[in-house]
C-alpha positions as CSV (number, residue, x, y, z in Angstrom):
1,X,-3.2,6.3,-19.4
2,X,-0.5,7.5,-17.0
3,X,1.6,10.6,-17.2
4,X,2.4,12.0,-20.7
5,X,6.1,11.8,-21.8
6,X,8.4,14.6,-20.9
7,X,8.8,17.1,-23.7
8,X,12.6,16.4,-23.8
9,X,11.6,13.3,-25.8
10,X,10.8,15.6,-28.8
11,X,14.3,17.0,-28.6
12,X,15.8,13.6,-28.5
13,X,13.9,12.4,-31.5
14,X,14.8,15.6,-33.4
15,X,18.5,15.3,-32.6
16,X,18.6,11.6,-33.4
17,X,17.0,12.2,-36.8
18,X,19.3,15.1,-37.5
19,X,22.3,12.8,-36.7
20,X,20.9,9.8,-38.5
21,X,20.8,7.7,-35.4
22,X,18.3,4.9,-34.7
23,X,19.7,2.2,-32.4
24,X,20.2,3.1,-28.8
25,X,20.0,2.3,-25.1
26,X,17.5,3.8,-22.7
27,X,18.8,3.6,-19.1
28,X,16.0,3.6,-16.5
29,X,13.2,2.9,-19.0
30,X,10.6,2.2,-16.2
31,X,7.3,1.0,-17.5
32,X,7.6,3.0,-20.7
33,X,6.4,6.5,-20.1
34,X,9.2,8.0,-22.3
35,X,10.5,4.8,-23.8
36,X,7.4,4.0,-25.8
37,X,7.0,7.4,-27.4
38,X,10.7,7.3,-28.4
39,X,10.2,3.9,-30.0
40,X,7.0,5.1,-31.7
41,X,9.1,8.0,-33.0
42,X,11.3,5.5,-34.9
43,X,14.1,4.6,-32.4
44,X,15.2,1.0,-31.8
45,X,16.0,1.2,-28.1
46,X,17.2,-1.4,-25.7
47,X,15.3,-0.7,-22.4
48,X,17.2,-1.2,-19.2
49,X,15.8,-0.9,-15.7
50,X,16.7,-2.4,-12.3
51,X,13.0,-2.9,-11.5
52,X,11.7,-6.3,-12.5
53,X,8.1,-5.0,-12.0
54,X,8.7,-2.1,-14.3
55,X,10.2,-4.3,-17.0
56,X,7.3,-6.8,-16.7
57,X,4.8,-3.9,-17.1
58,X,6.6,-2.5,-20.1
59,X,6.8,-6.0,-21.7
60,X,3.0,-6.4,-21.2
61,X,2.4,-3.0,-22.8
62,X,4.7,-3.6,-25.7
63,X,5.1,-7.4,-26.3
64,X,7.0,-6.9,-29.5
65,X,9.8,-5.2,-27.6
66,X,10.2,-7.9,-25.0
67,X,13.5,-9.1,-26.5
68,X,14.8,-5.5,-26.2
69,X,14.2,-5.2,-22.5
70,X,16.8,-6.0,-19.9
71,X,16.3,-6.1,-16.1
72,X,19.4,-4.9,-14.3
73,X,22.0,-2.1,-14.2
74,X,24.7,-1.4,-16.8
75,X,26.6,-4.4,-15.6
76,X,23.8,-6.6,-17.0
77,X,24.9,-5.6,-20.6
78,X,27.9,-7.0,-22.4
79,X,31.0,-5.3,-21.1
80,X,32.1,-4.0,-24.5
81,X,28.6,-3.0,-25.7
82,X,28.3,0.6,-26.9
83,X,25.4,2.4,-28.5
84,X,25.0,5.3,-31.0
85,X,22.4,6.8,-28.8
86,X,22.2,6.6,-24.9
87,X,19.2,8.1,-23.1
88,X,18.8,8.8,-19.3
89,X,15.9,10.9,-18.1
90,X,16.0,11.7,-14.3
91,X,17.6,8.4,-13.4
92,X,21.1,9.4,-12.4
93,X,20.2,11.2,-9.1
94,X,20.3,8.3,-6.7
95,X,23.0,8.5,-4.0
96,X,25.3,11.3,-3.1
97,X,27.2,13.6,-5.5
98,X,29.9,11.0,-6.0
99,X,27.4,8.2,-6.7
100,X,25.2,10.3,-9.0
101,X,28.2,11.5,-11.1
102,X,29.6,8.0,-11.2
103,X,26.3,6.8,-12.7
104,X,26.6,9.5,-15.4
105,X,30.1,8.6,-16.3
106,X,29.3,4.9,-16.5
107,X,26.5,5.8,-18.9
108,X,28.9,8.0,-20.9
109,X,31.2,5.1,-21.4
110,X,28.4,3.3,-23.4
111,X,28.2,6.1,-26.0
112,X,29.7,4.9,-29.3
113,X,31.9,6.9,-31.6
114,X,30.0,10.0,-32.9
115,X,27.1,9.0,-30.8
116,X,24.6,11.1,-28.8
117,X,24.2,11.1,-25.0
118,X,20.8,12.5,-24.0
119,X,20.6,13.4,-20.3
120,X,18.1,15.1,-18.1
121,X,18.6,15.6,-14.4
122,X,16.8,17.5,-11.6
123,X,18.3,20.7,-10.2
124,X,18.1,22.4,-6.9
125,X,15.4,24.7,-8.3
126,X,12.9,21.9,-8.3
127,X,10.5,21.2,-5.3
128,X,12.2,18.7,-3.1
129,X,9.5,16.9,-1.1
130,X,8.2,15.3,1.0
131,X,10.0,15.7,4.3
132,X,13.8,15.4,3.9
133,X,17.1,16.4,5.5
134,X,20.1,17.8,3.7
135,X,23.1,15.4,4.1
136,X,25.6,17.1,1.7
137,X,26.1,20.5,0.2
138,X,28.5,21.1,-2.7
139,X,30.7,24.0,-3.3
140,X,28.7,24.8,-6.5
141,X,25.4,24.7,-4.4
142,X,24.3,21.3,-5.5
143,X,23.0,19.1,-2.6
144,X,22.1,15.7,-1.5
145,X,19.0,14.9,0.7
146,X,17.8,11.9,2.5
147,X,14.0,11.5,2.4
148,X,12.3,11.1,5.8
149,X,8.9,10.2,4.4
150,X,7.1,9.0,1.3
151,X,8.0,6.3,-1.2
152,X,11.7,7.3,-1.2
153,X,12.0,7.2,2.6
154,X,15.6,6.5,3.6
155,X,17.0,7.1,0.1
156,X,19.6,9.7,-0.7
157,X,19.0,11.8,-3.9
158,X,21.4,14.3,-5.4
159,X,20.4,17.4,-7.3
160,X,22.9,19.7,-9.1
161,X,22.7,23.4,-9.0
162,X,21.1,25.4,-11.8
163,X,19.0,27.9,-9.9
164,X,16.6,29.0,-12.6
165,X,15.4,25.7,-14.2
166,X,13.5,22.8,-12.6
167,X,15.6,20.4,-14.7
168,X,18.7,20.5,-16.8
169,X,18.7,18.7,-20.2
170,X,21.9,17.9,-22.1
171,X,22.4,16.6,-25.6
172,X,26.1,15.6,-25.9
173,X,27.7,14.5,-29.1
174,X,30.7,12.1,-28.9
175,X,33.1,13.5,-31.5
176,X,35.9,11.1,-30.5
177,X,36.9,8.2,-32.7
178,X,36.2,5.7,-29.9
179,X,33.7,5.3,-27.1
180,X,34.3,6.2,-23.4
181,X,35.4,9.8,-23.9
182,X,34.5,12.3,-21.2
183,X,33.1,15.7,-22.3
184,X,35.3,18.8,-22.2
185,X,32.2,21.0,-22.0
186,X,28.5,20.4,-21.4
187,X,25.8,23.0,-22.1
188,X,22.1,23.0,-21.7
189,X,19.3,22.3,-24.1
190,X,15.7,23.3,-23.5
191,X,13.0,20.9,-22.7
192,X,10.7,22.4,-25.2
193,X,7.1,21.8,-26.2
194,X,8.0,21.8,-29.9
195,X,7.1,18.7,-31.8
196,X,9.8,16.5,-33.2
197,X,11.0,17.0,-36.7
198,X,13.8,19.4,-36.2
199,X,15.6,21.2,-33.4
200,X,13.9,24.3,-32.1
201,X,15.2,27.9,-32.5
202,X,18.9,28.4,-32.9
203,X,20.8,27.8,-29.6
204,X,21.8,30.5,-27.3
205,X,25.1,30.5,-25.4
206,X,24.7,29.6,-21.8
207,X,25.9,32.0,-19.1
208,X,29.4,31.6,-17.6
209,X,28.0,30.2,-14.3
210,X,26.0,27.6,-16.2
211,X,29.0,26.5,-18.3
212,X,31.1,26.2,-15.1
213,X,28.4,24.1,-13.5
214,X,28.0,21.8,-16.4
215,X,31.8,21.4,-16.7
216,X,31.9,20.4,-13.1
217,X,29.0,18.0,-13.5
218,X,30.4,16.1,-16.4
219,X,34.2,16.6,-16.3
220,X,36.9,18.6,-18.0
221,X,38.7,16.2,-20.4
222,X,37.8,14.4,-23.6
223,X,35.9,15.3,-26.8
224,X,32.2,15.0,-26.1
225,X,30.6,18.2,-27.3
226,X,27.1,19.5,-26.9
227,X,24.9,20.0,-30.0
228,X,23.0,23.0,-28.7
229,X,22.1,25.1,-25.6
230,X,19.0,26.8,-24.4
231,X,17.5,27.9,-21.1
232,X,13.9,27.2,-20.2
233,X,11.7,28.4,-17.3
234,X,10.2,25.3,-15.9
235,X,9.0,21.7,-16.3
């Protein structure tokens, strides 16, 4: 059966329903762990992944979605294509800080006007294993490691600093009249266990340090705004 979907998928479904969004892009869809539950929840998502093996596995699991699956990176899509909904779950961490944040910005540029960008990234509070070495430390305490063992051996992976949560989840609404805006503030939304059908409890305002970090992660200009914010204790 494989791993269950991350509970952030429920927040994505709830936010998409509240915004009246159906069509979207899932970056890093893999073999469908989170993609298939989102589709089952009513979303019509183009699935994008650089792994031909993962795309083939997903096509076998969901033959009716075969024409919605693309093997490649964002460059494999039409240059001007934008989507009302863009999803990326723990897929933007590859490379150093510059690379990881460039991946996020490239994904942002695919969010259409009044669209929703759903992002989940690992933070430095997570367990970083197996054996690795730190190759970069950021002023805001984020870091990049190079794995010395395991399936990621030789790869660099970046994690941003949060300090209290294993992961950071963001739901960002593009309030600009065009695509390709950068956010002026990003705040955190909980990865809750609540079923889809509505956003969970009213949002709480994140602390100053969290706001500074999120601003640093996603930029300081533009009009993308977060729908809600909440802290949560773990995965």
